[in-house]
Phi, psi and omega in degrees: 000315180294320179295316180295315180298317179296319180294320179295318180295317178296321180295316180294326180293322180287328178284328186287324184293316176289332181291324182271328187285306185283334188266327187260306187292310180296323179298317178295323179296318179292321181294323180282336182278331184298311181297323183293322180276331186280325184297309178289327183297331179283339183263336184297315179300321180295317180295318180292321178296319179296318180295319179296317179296322178294321178295317178298315179297323181296319183274332184274328186302313179301315179295322179294320179296316178296319180295316179293322184282327186249356179236300185292313183296316175299325178295317179297317180293324178294318177297318178296316182293332185289346180257013178235152168266110189221136183261005175102357178219150182080174180287156177272103183238341183272086183282127181239000178068232184265012182296326178296322178293320177297318180297321180293312184290336177267000180277122182297327180295319180290319178296322174296322178296320177298318178296319179297319177299317180294323177297318179294322177300309182295315182294321180298315180290318183292330182267312186286331182296305180293321179296312181296320180292319179296316179294321179296318178296324179291315182284346178284346178269151179290124182205163180286136179074025183297315181295322179294318179295319178298319180295316181299320181288327185273340183303316180303328182291325182278349175291144176294145182300325180296315180296312180298319180295317180295319179299312181291328177298321177288322180294329186263013177298138181294143175068307186257000176286163182297319182296311180293326178295319178293321178294320179294332180292335180253014176086016179248170179213149177271184178301148183298325180270003181094159181294330180263352181258351179263122181301336181281340184244347189297310183295320178297321178295319178299320179296322177297316179296319178297322177298314177299322186287317191251003178295328180299324178296317179297318182296315181295317179296318180293322176297320177296321177292326180293334179293340180271358178276121183295139177292336181297328179293319177297317181295318179295321179293322178293324177296323179285356177091016180286141177278177183297315182293322178295321179296317181292321184285326185264337186241302189295306185295316176299318180287338177272002183306310179302320178293318179297317182292322178293317178297317180299323178296314178297320179295321180295313181295318179296323179292325178291328182263012186299130179216302194298313182296318178293320182296322181284318185286312188231343186067015183098348180269191354280144180054042178060026182286339180237018181295135172246171180299325180291317179293328178297312183289328176292318179297315180295324184279309188273328183266323183254357179056030174262073187290332176293315178292321178297319178294321177296320177296322178294323178293319177298317177300317179297317181294317179298313179296320180294316180297314179296322179294317179294319178296319179296317179293326183288320188254340185244314180275000185299319182293336180271334183258350182283132180260129180279114177266161178303327179292318179292323178294324179293321178293322179293000000 
């Protein structure tokens, strides 16, 4: 009896402890823990998402308001104005539809201005690209007076266009200007009507001034891009016996490609919108030899009070710049802006 009782007691004791411990106590613990952890956990993502959206709205709203007020709204008003014949005062009631656009596109002065803009685009890239790259490669090497030379090259870019234009206008005065005086000192002479007064030389002279003005931007951008080229590549190429030109052609220029393409894009857009320097130097003359699309629309609007035609010209300028920018981004900047996703890498 004692053995049985003891055995029974021991058996019951061993059975009771596992029966009560794993099934009742932990279950109750889990049941009581779930609401405590679940209640706050369900609310935290919503609160964090709301806070993040408020932060984004706080920082984006001012920029969005400025963009709508100073970019989108003027474009909308220009499109509206371009379909009316309007002299700049009173309400716009004389609706003419697309006649202003037809007048602009059939105007020989505007078509010449478009050609001048395209010439400036090509000339700016063709002249400033090799010059800027050569100067950047030279200034990227350790040399005496490196900082002074960089400053001298960059100073014209930081000058206001009005100041630079007035200075060059005085330098290029016929006979008594500094340029003609220096040429006369060595037995040469400039055009009889002046560099800015001769239709055969005016546009070329403007391009020279633009090169002087904006070459510093190209040099600074190229120097910044050169800082990202690892020195180890140059050392490895020199060990392999590559010459200076081979190193630049095989290493420097390919790695500088994104910077070159970005600068060319900025130069193209700036050349299409060129106004202030041409307006100060020549006013679009002589005989419309240096007229750009911007000077054409300003002349039509402020001098002739043909605000409808001026607005149509501004819309055409906007469309031309937008189309060229999209084409440039599609075929040239695509490699720099395209993001490689895992799916694209798998296909490759």
